[in-house]
C-alpha positions in Angstrom: 0.1 0.0 -0.1 1.8 3.3 -1.1 2.0 6.0 1.8 0.5 9.3 0.6 0.4 12.4 2.9 -3.3 12.7 2.9 -3.8 9.1 4.5 -3.0 7.7 8.0 0.4 7.0 8.3 -0.3 4.3 10.9 -2.5 2.4 8.3 0.7 1.4 6.4 1.9 -0.3 9.7 -1.1 -2.7 9.9 0.4 -5.8 8.3 -2.3 -8.1 8.9 -4.0 -7.9 5.6 -0.6 -8.5 3.9 0.0 -11.5 6.1 -3.2 -13.0 5.6 -2.7 -12.3 1.4 0.7 -14.2 2.1 -0.7 -17.2 4.0 -3.3 -17.4 1.2 -1.0 -17.4 -1.6 1.5 -19.9 -0.1 -0.8 -22.6 0.2 -0.5 -22.9 -3.8 2.8 -25.3 -4.1 4.1 -23.1 -7.0 3.7 -19.8 -5.1 7.3 -19.7 -4.1 8.8 -21.3 -7.0 6.8 -18.9 -9.2 8.6 -15.9 -7.0 12.0 -17.3 -7.5 11.4 -17.8 -11.2 10.0 -14.3 -12.0 11.8 -12.4 -9.4 15.4 -13.6 -9.8 15.6 -16.4 -12.6 13.7 -14.4 -15.1 14.7 -10.8 -14.1 16.4 -8.8 -16.6 17.8 -6.4 -14.4 21.8 -6.8 -13.8 24.5 -5.1 -11.7 28.0 -5.2 -12.3 30.0 -5.1 -9.1 33.9 -4.3 -9.2 35.5 -5.1 -5.8 39.1 -3.4 -5.5 41.0 -5.0 -2.8 42.5 -2.4 -0.2 46.5 -3.1 0.2 46.3 -1.1 3.4 43.4 -2.9 5.1 45.4 -5.2 7.3 47.9 -2.7 8.2 45.1 -0.2 9.0 43.4 -3.4 11.4 46.7 -3.7 13.1 47.3 0.0 13.9 43.7 0.1 15.2 44.4 -2.9 17.3 47.5 -1.5 18.4 46.0 1.8 19.5 43.0 0.0 21.4 45.4 -2.1 23.3 47.5 1.0 24.1 44.5 2.7 25.5 43.5 -0.3 27.5 47.3 -0.5 28.8 47.4 3.2 29.9 44.4 2.7 32.0 45.7 -0.3 33.9 47.8 -0.5 36.9 51.0 -2.4 37.5 48.8 -5.1 39.7 46.5 -5.2 36.7 49.3 -5.8 34.1 50.5 -8.5 36.1 47.4 -10.4 35.8 47.1 -10.3 32.0 47.0 -13.5 30.5 49.6 -14.1 27.5 48.5 -16.1 24.6 50.3 -19.2 26.1 47.8 -19.3 28.8 50.1 -17.8 31.6 49.9 -14.5 33.5 52.3 -12.0 32.9 53.9 -12.7 36.3 54.1 -16.2 36.0 55.7 -15.8 32.4 58.5 -13.3 34.0 58.9 -15.7 37.0 59.9 -18.7 34.8 
């Protein structure tokens, strides 16, 4: 239903008639295959999408991560730093001890 300024905008939110129509139409076993055929397979509209890789993406992500971690580190106390777990599963205190 098109929404016109003269009409009640709340009426556009009334989905019950639309859902009722869909429930009735979906009872036909050819309804969904027909939609796929007409809207996807036989659709003459085309889009050409060209994707260009960003050579700096990885470096930018690493920089953002480094900045994020530096901000976290700046807000930590020395005791909190000692309790940070490194990738090997040890705390910093345990790593430095042995």
